[in-house]
C-alpha positions as CSV (number, residue, x, y, z in Angstrom):
1,X,-8.0,12.5,5.2
2,X,-7.3,13.0,1.5
3,X,-6.9,10.0,-0.6
4,X,-3.2,10.4,-1.4
5,X,-2.5,10.8,2.3
6,X,-4.4,7.6,3.0
7,X,-2.7,5.7,0.3
8,X,0.6,6.9,1.7
9,X,-0.3,5.8,5.3
10,X,-1.5,2.4,4.0
11,X,1.6,2.0,1.9
12,X,4.0,2.8,4.8
13,X,2.2,0.6,7.2
14,X,1.9,-2.4,4.8
15,X,5.7,-1.9,3.9
16,X,6.8,-1.9,7.6
17,X,4.7,-4.9,8.4
18,X,5.9,-6.9,5.7
19,X,9.5,-5.9,6.2
20,X,9.1,-6.7,10.0
21,X,7.6,-10.1,9.1
22,X,10.7,-10.7,6.9
23,X,8.4,-11.2,3.8
24,X,10.9,-11.6,0.8
25,X,10.9,-8.0,-0.8
26,X,8.8,-7.1,2.1
27,X,9.0,-3.3,2.0
28,X,8.1,-3.1,-1.6
29,X,5.7,-6.0,-1.7
30,X,3.8,-5.0,1.5
31,X,3.6,-1.3,0.6
32,X,2.4,-2.3,-3.0
33,X,-0.3,-4.6,-1.7
34,X,-1.5,-2.4,1.2
35,X,-1.7,0.5,-1.1
36,X,-3.5,-1.6,-3.8
37,X,-6.1,-2.8,-1.4
38,X,-6.6,0.9,-0.3
39,X,-7.0,1.9,-3.9
40,X,-9.4,-0.9,-4.6
41,X,-11.7,0.6,-1.8
42,X,-11.7,4.1,-3.6
43,X,-14.4,5.1,-6.0
44,X,-12.0,6.4,-8.6
45,X,-8.3,5.9,-9.5
46,X,-5.8,7.8,-7.4
47,X,-3.7,10.2,-9.2
48,X,-0.3,11.4,-8.1
49,X,0.4,15.1,-8.2
50,X,2.9,16.1,-10.9
51,X,6.5,15.5,-10.3
52,X,6.0,12.7,-7.8
53,X,6.7,9.9,-10.3
54,X,9.8,11.7,-11.5
55,X,11.1,12.0,-7.9
56,X,10.4,8.4,-7.2
57,X,12.2,7.3,-10.4
58,X,15.2,9.4,-9.3
59,X,15.1,7.9,-5.8
60,X,15.0,4.3,-7.2
61,X,17.9,5.1,-9.6
62,X,19.9,6.5,-6.7
63,X,19.0,3.4,-4.6
64,X,20.2,1.0,-7.3
65,X,23.3,3.1,-8.1
66,X,24.4,3.1,-4.5
67,X,24.1,-0.8,-4.3
68,X,27.3,-0.8,-6.6
69,X,30.8,-0.7,-5.5
70,X,34.3,-1.4,-7.0
71,X,34.4,-5.0,-5.6
72,X,31.8,-5.9,-8.2
73,X,34.0,-5.0,-11.2
74,X,36.1,-8.4,-11.4
75,X,32.8,-10.3,-11.1
76,X,31.0,-8.2,-13.8
77,X,33.9,-8.8,-16.1
78,X,33.7,-12.5,-15.8
79,X,30.0,-12.9,-15.7
80,X,29.1,-10.1,-18.2
81,X,28.9,-12.4,-21.5
82,X,26.6,-14.8,-19.7
83,X,24.5,-12.0,-18.3
84,X,24.2,-10.5,-21.8
85,X,23.1,-13.8,-23.3
86,X,20.8,-14.5,-20.5
87,X,19.3,-11.0,-20.9
88,X,18.8,-11.5,-24.6
89,X,17.2,-14.8,-23.9
90,X,14.8,-13.3,-21.5
91,X,14.0,-10.4,-23.8
92,X,13.2,-12.9,-26.6
93,X,11.0,-14.9,-24.4
94,X,9.3,-11.9,-22.9
95,X,8.7,-10.5,-26.5
96,X,7.2,-13.8,-27.6
97,X,4.9,-14.0,-24.5
98,X,4.0,-10.3,-25.0
99,X,3.1,-10.9,-28.6
100,X,0.9,-13.8,-27.7
101,X,-0.9,-11.8,-25.0
102,X,-1.4,-8.9,-27.5
103,X,-2.6,-11.4,-30.3
104,X,-5.1,-12.8,-27.8
105,X,-6.4,-9.4,-26.9
106,X,-5.5,-9.8,-23.3
107,X,-3.1,-6.8,-23.0
108,X,-1.9,-3.7,-25.0
109,X,1.6,-3.9,-26.3
110,X,3.3,-1.6,-23.8
111,X,1.8,-3.5,-20.7
112,X,2.5,-6.9,-22.2
113,X,6.1,-6.1,-23.1
114,X,7.0,-4.5,-19.8
115,X,5.0,-7.1,-17.8
116,X,6.8,-10.1,-19.4
117,X,10.2,-8.5,-19.6
118,X,12.4,-9.2,-16.6
119,X,13.2,-6.4,-14.2
120,X,12.3,-4.9,-10.9
121,X,8.7,-4.3,-9.9
122,X,9.1,-0.6,-9.2
123,X,11.3,0.3,-12.1
124,X,9.4,-1.8,-14.7
125,X,6.1,-0.4,-13.5
126,X,7.3,3.3,-13.6
127,X,8.9,2.8,-17.1
128,X,5.6,1.2,-18.4
129,X,3.5,4.0,-17.1
130,X,5.8,6.5,-18.9
131,X,5.3,4.5,-22.2
132,X,1.7,4.3,-22.0
133,X,1.2,0.9,-20.3
134,X,-0.8,-0.1,-17.4
135,X,1.6,0.2,-14.3
136,X,-0.6,-1.6,-12.1
137,X,-0.9,-4.7,-14.4
138,X,2.9,-4.6,-14.9
139,X,3.5,-4.5,-11.1
140,X,1.0,-7.3,-10.6
141,X,2.7,-9.5,-13.4
142,X,6.2,-8.9,-11.7
143,X,4.8,-9.5,-8.2
144,X,3.7,-12.9,-9.4
145,X,6.9,-13.5,-11.0
146,X,9.0,-12.5,-7.9
147,X,6.8,-14.3,-5.4
148,X,6.9,-17.5,-7.7
149,X,10.7,-17.3,-7.9
150,X,11.2,-16.7,-4.2
151,X,9.1,-19.7,-3.5
152,X,10.5,-22.0,-6.2
153,X,14.2,-21.0,-6.7
154,X,15.3,-22.1,-3.0
155,X,13.7,-25.6,-3.7
156,X,15.6,-25.8,-7.1
157,X,18.8,-24.8,-5.4
158,X,18.5,-27.4,-2.7
159,X,17.7,-30.2,-5.2
160,X,20.6,-29.0,-7.4
161,X,23.0,-29.1,-4.4
162,X,21.6,-32.4,-3.3
163,X,22.1,-34.1,-6.6
164,X,25.6,-32.5,-6.9
165,X,26.5,-34.1,-3.5
166,X,25.5,-37.4,-4.8
167,X,27.9,-37.2,-7.8
168,X,31.1,-39.3,-7.3
């Protein structure tokens, strides 16, 4: 079996298992982890044939685009100013963290900026790769962020709701 077929098989299996086990973000997380473990076992980096990355980016764009519908428009209008302010704050904080990582010699600029800037694992990894960053490092940084948020955010929400219930 060639390496790309093996990586694809492991990715599909890992994604399906994690999805079936209801791991948060299971399909992406499971396929990423299973494929990474498969790649670790290979003597050299697995390269994708030309055009595959573009096809994946188009597929991700279509998936994200199809998640929108007209019912979101009123909500977007009311939340947009706060969303922009939050985004600028995240970008500023991400830039500061990226600059620190570059200054310390831990990461190159593209990898650091895309790794510390908020966004989806797949999209940020793909764009980082296009801009000369290390997609695997960016994916790992976002994986840590997503898993941490998925573990901590529900606890924060429960605490917040509990404290609000105590208010007179």
